[in-house]
C-alpha positions in Angstrom: 0.0 0.0 0.0 1.4 3.4 -1.0 1.0 6.5 1.2 -1.8 8.7 0.1 -0.6 12.0 -1.3 -3.3 14.1 0.4 -2.7 12.8 3.9 -3.4 15.4 6.5 -0.1 16.3 8.1 0.6 16.1 11.8 -2.2 13.7 12.6 -1.5 11.9 15.9 -3.1 8.5 16.2 -3.9 7.4 19.8 -6.3 5.1 21.6 -9.8 6.2 22.1 -10.1 7.0 25.8 -12.9 7.5 28.3 -12.4 11.2 28.2 -13.1 11.2 24.4 -16.5 9.4 24.6 -18.9 12.3 24.8 -17.0 14.3 22.1 -16.8 11.3 19.7 -20.4 10.4 20.3 -21.3 14.0 19.4 -19.3 13.7 16.2 -20.9 10.4 15.5 -24.4 12.1 15.7 -23.3 14.6 13.1 -21.9 12.0 10.7 -24.3 9.0 10.8 -28.0 8.6 10.4 -27.9 5.8 13.0 -25.1 6.9 15.3 -23.3 5.0 18.0 -24.0 6.3 21.5 -21.6 7.0 24.3 -22.6 3.7 25.7 -21.8 1.9 22.5 -18.3 3.3 22.5 -17.9 2.6 26.2 -19.0 -1.0 25.7 -16.5 -1.4 22.8 -13.6 -0.2 25.0 -14.8 -2.4 27.9 -14.9 -5.4 25.6 -11.3 -4.9 24.6 -11.9 -3.8 21.0 -9.2 -1.8 19.4 -10.4 1.8 19.2 -8.4 4.8 17.9 -8.8 8.5 17.2 -6.8 10.7 14.8 -6.2 14.1 16.2 -4.7 17.3 14.6 -4.1 20.4 16.7 -6.2 19.0 19.6 -9.2 18.2 17.4 -10.4 14.7 16.7 -10.8 14.3 12.9 -11.2 10.5 12.6 -12.0 7.6 14.8 -12.8 4.0 14.6 -13.4 0.7 16.3 -12.0 -2.7 15.3 -13.2 -6.0 16.8 -10.7 -8.8 16.9 -11.7 -12.4 17.1 -9.7 -15.7 16.6 -8.6 -15.6 12.9 -10.5 -12.5 11.9 -11.2 -8.9 12.5 -14.2 -6.7 11.8 -14.2 -3.0 11.3 -17.2 -1.9 13.4 -16.8 1.9 12.9 -14.6 4.0 10.7 -15.6 7.7 10.6 -14.1 10.9 9.4 -15.5 14.4 10.2 -17.1 16.0 7.2 -14.6 18.9 6.8 -11.6 16.5 6.9 -12.8 14.0 4.3 -10.9 13.3 1.0 -7.6 13.9 2.7 -6.4 10.4 3.4 -7.6 10.0 7.0 -10.1 7.2 6.3 -7.4 5.3 4.3 -4.8 5.8 7.0 -7.2 4.5 9.7 -8.2 1.5 7.5 -4.6 0.7 7.0 -4.0 0.9 10.8 -6.9 -1.5 11.3 -5.4 -4.0 8.8 -1.9 -3.7 10.4 -3.4 -4.4 13.8 -5.4 -7.4 12.4 -2.1 -8.7 10.9 -0.3 -8.2 14.2 -3.0 -10.1 16.0 -2.9 -13.0 13.6 -6.1 -12.4 11.7 -6.6 -14.2 8.4 -9.3 -11.8 7.1 -10.9 -8.5 7.9 -14.6 -7.8 7.3 -16.6 -4.6 7.3 -20.1 -3.5 6.4 -20.9 -0.3 4.5 -24.1 1.3 3.2 -24.6 0.1 -0.3 -25.2 3.7 -1.5 -21.9 5.0 0.0 -19.9 5.0 -3.2 -16.9 6.9 -1.9 -16.4 4.5 1.0 -16.9 1.5 -1.2 -14.3 2.9 -3.7 -11.8 3.4 -0.8 -12.3 -0.1 0.6 -12.1 -1.7 -2.9 -8.9 0.3 -3.6 -7.4 -1.1 -0.4 -8.2 -4.7 -1.4 -11.6 -5.3 0.1 -14.0 -7.3 -2.0 -17.8 -7.6 -1.7 -18.9 -10.9 -0.4 -22.5 -10.4 0.7 -25.4 -8.0 0.9 -27.7 -7.5 3.9 -31.1 -6.3 2.8 -32.6 -3.3 4.7 -29.8 -3.4 7.2 -29.3 0.4 7.8 -32.1 2.8 8.9 -32.9 5.5 6.3 -30.9 8.7 6.3 -34.1 10.6 7.2 -37.1 9.6 9.3 -39.3 8.7 6.3 -36.4 7.5 4.1 -36.4 3.8 3.2 -33.9 1.4 4.9 -30.6 0.8 3.0 -28.8 -2.4 2.2 -25.4 -3.1 3.7 -22.6 -4.4 1.5 -20.3 -6.8 3.4 -16.7 -6.6 2.2 -13.8 -8.8 3.0 -10.0 -8.4 2.8 -8.2 -11.8 2.8 -4.9 -11.6 4.7 -3.1 -14.3 2.7 0.5 -15.0 3.7 1.9 -13.5 0.4 -0.3 -10.4 0.8 0.7 -10.0 4.5 4.4 -10.3 3.7 3.9 -7.7 0.9 2.2 -5.3 3.3 5.0 -5.7 5.8 7.5 -4.8 3.1 5.4 -2.0 1.7 5.0 -3.7 -1.7 1.3 -3.4 -2.1 
């Protein structure tokens, strides 16, 4: 995987902490139609999920949660604030998730994305994720009377050759 040319400089990646929960939940409510709550983030941390924030000049611009299980990982949340999109933060966080999954011995990484979220799907596909299933009517509509939306399930296989290439920076 090559570095993204538009990466926001001076982003510091750190664990999501208890002191971040209210702020991250407020960002979540601005970003998503069906946002995680403070309790959802708190439960994820308590369960031992890998949770991270990307911060620049004291402001959280991106955050996410990765669940690790024997042999696999699942991206549960990957979010970038609206005014920081298209600058490489989502890609950087996704690559951090994949690196953690490799470190922990995962053989594959899964994620779900709204079927209509073309920019996210393009990012995931560019990073090697392939669609493997579709969940009908999985997400609530983006407005109260909007129809529900399908989820696209995507998978990134961490085959031995691919993992070695990632470690060397070949991909």
